[in-house]
C-alpha positions in Angstrom: 92.7 54.9 80.1 94.8 57.7 81.9 95.3 57.7 85.5 95.1 61.3 86.5 96.4 60.5 90.0 99.5 59.4 88.4 99.8 62.6 86.3 98.6 61.0 83.2 96.5 62.6 80.5 94.8 61.0 77.3 95.7 62.8 74.2 93.9 61.4 71.1 95.9 61.7 67.7 94.3 60.7 64.4 91.6 58.7 66.2 94.0 56.6 68.5 94.3 57.4 72.2 97.8 57.9 73.8 98.8 58.3 77.3 100.9 61.4 78.1 102.8 62.1 81.3 105.5 64.9 82.2 108.2 62.4 83.8 111.4 64.0 85.1 113.2 63.2 81.8 110.1 64.7 79.8 110.4 68.0 81.9 114.2 68.2 81.3 113.6 67.9 77.5 110.8 70.5 77.7 112.9 73.0 79.5 115.7 72.6 76.8 113.5 72.6 74.0 111.5 75.8 75.0 114.7 77.4 76.5 112.8 78.5 79.8 114.7 79.7 82.8 112.3 77.5 84.8 109.1 75.5 84.3 107.5 77.9 86.7 108.0 80.4 84.0 106.1 78.3 81.5 103.3 77.5 84.0 102.8 81.2 84.7 102.6 81.9 80.8 99.8 79.2 80.7 98.1 80.8 83.8 98.2 84.0 82.2 97.2 82.6 78.7 100.4 84.1 77.1 101.5 80.7 75.6 102.1 80.0 71.9 101.4 77.2 69.6 104.9 76.0 70.0 104.5 75.8 73.8 101.4 73.6 73.3 103.2 71.3 70.9 106.5 71.1 73.0 104.2 70.0 76.2 102.5 67.4 74.0 105.5 65.9 72.5 107.2 65.8 76.0 104.2 64.3 77.5 103.9 61.7 74.8 107.6 60.8 75.2 106.9 60.5 79.1 104.1 58.1 78.3 106.4 55.9 76.2 105.7 57.3 72.6 108.9 56.9 70.3 107.8 59.5 67.7 109.5 62.7 66.7 107.8 66.2 66.9 107.5 66.3 63.1 105.1 63.4 63.1 102.5 65.7 64.8 102.8 68.4 62.0 99.9 66.7 60.1 98.4 64.6 62.7 94.6 65.5 63.9 94.7 66.1 67.8 91.1 65.6 69.0 89.7 69.0 69.7 91.9 70.8 67.4 94.1 73.6 68.7 91.8 74.1 71.7 91.8 70.6 72.6 95.5 70.4 72.2 96.1 73.5 74.6 93.6 71.8 77.2 95.8 68.7 77.0 98.9 70.8 77.6 97.5 72.7 80.5 96.3 69.3 82.0 99.9 67.9 81.6 101.3 70.9 83.5 98.7 71.0 86.3 99.0 67.2 86.7 102.8 67.2 86.8 102.9 69.7 89.9 99.8 68.7 91.9 100.8 66.3 94.7 98.7 63.0 94.9 95.8 63.4 97.2 
């Protein structure tokens, strides 16, 4: 089970739950993958609803890696993410929000 206070999110892939978390290494990989000037730019795109499916996929891959997953982005191309595209976008947004929300 994911611990939201630790920035964790559960993402269910092909019926199996995985823990995802944006660690510092995962965030660095995300910046490189999306070629953003800063992560704040990515956060703002999500807040404005101006994100692309590649943004969602990159966030999920980075979060899974931060959670200890050893897969490759290509592993998710045919995978079923619970909730479909909307569920995947929700997970991506939660990852971003939890990565930048200080613990209470």
